[in-house]
C-alpha atoms as a printed R data frame, in Angstrom:
   type eleno elety resid chain resno       x       y       z
1  ATOM     1    CA   UNK     A     1 -43.280 -43.401 -17.906
2  ATOM     2    CA   UNK     A     2 -42.381 -40.529 -15.300
3  ATOM     3    CA   UNK     A     3 -44.764 -39.170 -12.596
4  ATOM     4    CA   UNK     A     4 -43.023 -36.086 -10.451
5  ATOM     5    CA   UNK     A     5 -39.740 -37.118 -11.254
6  ATOM     6    CA   UNK     A     6 -39.980 -40.920 -10.327
7  ATOM     7    CA   UNK     A     7 -39.866 -43.700 -13.122
8  ATOM     8    CA   UNK     A     8 -43.192 -45.945 -13.011
9  ATOM     9    CA   UNK     A     9 -42.051 -49.679 -12.280
10 ATOM    10    CA   UNK     A    10 -43.081 -52.151 -15.183
11 ATOM    11    CA   UNK     A    11 -45.390 -53.491 -13.088
12 ATOM    12    CA   UNK     A    12 -47.346 -50.352 -12.325
13 ATOM    13    CA   UNK     A    13 -46.887 -49.036 -15.835
14 ATOM    14    CA   UNK     A    14 -48.666 -51.917 -17.290
15 ATOM    15    CA   UNK     A    15 -51.364 -51.730 -14.522
16 ATOM    16    CA   UNK     A    16 -52.367 -48.012 -15.656
17 ATOM    17    CA   UNK     A    17 -52.236 -49.070 -19.255
18 ATOM    18    CA   UNK     A    18 -54.957 -51.732 -18.767
19 ATOM    19    CA   UNK     A    19 -58.647 -50.446 -19.897
20 ATOM    20    CA   UNK     A    20 -59.982 -51.664 -16.356
21 ATOM    21    CA   UNK     A    21 -57.468 -49.301 -14.660
22 ATOM    22    CA   UNK     A    22 -59.066 -47.086 -12.196
23 ATOM    23    CA   UNK     A    23 -56.210 -45.281 -10.820
24 ATOM    24    CA   UNK     A    24 -55.440 -42.133 -12.598
25 ATOM    25    CA   UNK     A    25 -51.564 -40.514 -12.544
26 ATOM    26    CA   UNK     A    26 -52.965 -37.357 -11.274
27 ATOM    27    CA   UNK     A    27 -54.001 -39.246  -8.093
28 ATOM    28    CA   UNK     A    28 -50.302 -40.882  -7.735
29 ATOM    29    CA   UNK     A    29 -48.659 -37.525  -8.604
30 ATOM    30    CA   UNK     A    30 -51.097 -35.732  -6.023
31 ATOM    31    CA   UNK     A    31 -50.345 -38.820  -3.135
32 ATOM    32    CA   UNK     A    32 -46.611 -38.059  -4.004
33 ATOM    33    CA   UNK     A    33 -46.619 -34.301  -3.712
34 ATOM    34    CA   UNK     A    34 -49.288 -34.006  -0.908
35 ATOM    35    CA   UNK     A    35 -49.718 -36.922   1.146
36 ATOM    36    CA   UNK     A    36 -51.990 -37.538   3.852
37 ATOM    37    CA   UNK     A    37 -50.075 -39.993   5.764
38 ATOM    38    CA   UNK     A    38 -46.191 -41.018   5.241
39 ATOM    39    CA   UNK     A    39 -44.746 -44.013   6.476
40 ATOM    40    CA   UNK     A    40 -40.942 -44.898   6.216
41 ATOM    41    CA   UNK     A    41 -40.523 -48.578   5.457
42 ATOM    42    CA   UNK     A    42 -36.775 -48.204   5.371
43 ATOM    43    CA   UNK     A    43 -34.313 -45.962   4.208
44 ATOM    44    CA   UNK     A    44 -35.189 -46.962   0.530
45 ATOM    45    CA   UNK     A    45 -38.975 -47.633   0.998
46 ATOM    46    CA   UNK     A    46 -41.864 -45.318   1.549
47 ATOM    47    CA   UNK     A    47 -45.440 -45.709   1.666
48 ATOM    48    CA   UNK     A    48 -47.685 -42.478   0.917
49 ATOM    49    CA   UNK     A    49 -51.565 -42.381   1.330
50 ATOM    50    CA   UNK     A    50 -53.711 -39.519   0.116
51 ATOM    51    CA   UNK     A    51 -57.512 -39.695   0.150
52 ATOM    52    CA   UNK     A    52 -59.236 -39.283  -3.060
53 ATOM    53    CA   UNK     A    53 -62.665 -37.806  -2.950
54 ATOM    54    CA   UNK     A    54 -63.306 -38.539  -6.691
55 ATOM    55    CA   UNK     A    55 -62.975 -42.125  -5.553
56 ATOM    56    CA   UNK     A    56 -65.336 -42.230  -2.779
57 ATOM    57    CA   UNK     A    57 -62.790 -40.782  -0.205
58 ATOM    58    CA   UNK     A    58 -60.998 -44.108  -0.302
59 ATOM    59    CA   UNK     A    59 -56.857 -43.479   0.221
60 ATOM    60    CA   UNK     A    60 -54.670 -44.198  -2.324
61 ATOM    61    CA   UNK     A    61 -51.373 -45.979  -1.237
62 ATOM    62    CA   UNK     A    62 -48.516 -45.263  -3.222
63 ATOM    63    CA   UNK     A    63 -45.028 -47.159  -2.347
64 ATOM    64    CA   UNK     A    64 -41.811 -45.484  -3.614
65 ATOM    65    CA   UNK     A    65 -38.341 -46.342  -3.663
66 ATOM    66    CA   UNK     A    66 -36.314 -43.291  -2.715
67 ATOM    67    CA   UNK     A    67 -33.068 -44.412  -3.858
68 ATOM    68    CA   UNK     A    68 -33.807 -45.558  -7.201
69 ATOM    69    CA   UNK     A    69 -36.791 -42.919  -7.717
70 ATOM    70    CA   UNK     A    70 -38.903 -45.689  -8.664
71 ATOM    71    CA   UNK     A    71 -42.905 -45.769  -7.906
72 ATOM    72    CA   UNK     A    72 -43.172 -49.496  -7.155
73 ATOM    73    CA   UNK     A    73 -46.931 -50.013  -6.725
74 ATOM    74    CA   UNK     A    74 -50.012 -47.915  -6.655
75 ATOM    75    CA   UNK     A    75 -53.442 -49.261  -5.059
76 ATOM    76    CA   UNK     A    76 -56.489 -48.336  -3.037
77 ATOM    77    CA   UNK     A    77 -55.918 -49.560   0.515
78 ATOM    78    CA   UNK     A    78 -59.304 -50.593   1.946
79 ATOM    79    CA   UNK     A    79 -58.061 -51.330   5.405
80 ATOM    80    CA   UNK     A    80 -56.244 -47.829   6.088
81 ATOM    81    CA   UNK     A    81 -57.960 -45.312   8.051
82 ATOM    82    CA   UNK     A    82 -56.764 -42.160   9.827
């Protein structure tokens, strides 16, 4: 599975396939293309947040490994605010 040219990690891919998953791949794509906030953790890892109006204006955090082009994880970050 790919989103925006990134490979989705096995962990995240498994979660997205679950019935109880409430994260939509289109939201992950939006967070990568148009993040509201970006934090570079290292030369490899970047965290991106995007406010998702359809999910109560909560922020989706997407963690990406830029070197291997892998989306490591994505989740709604309850503590994040702008």
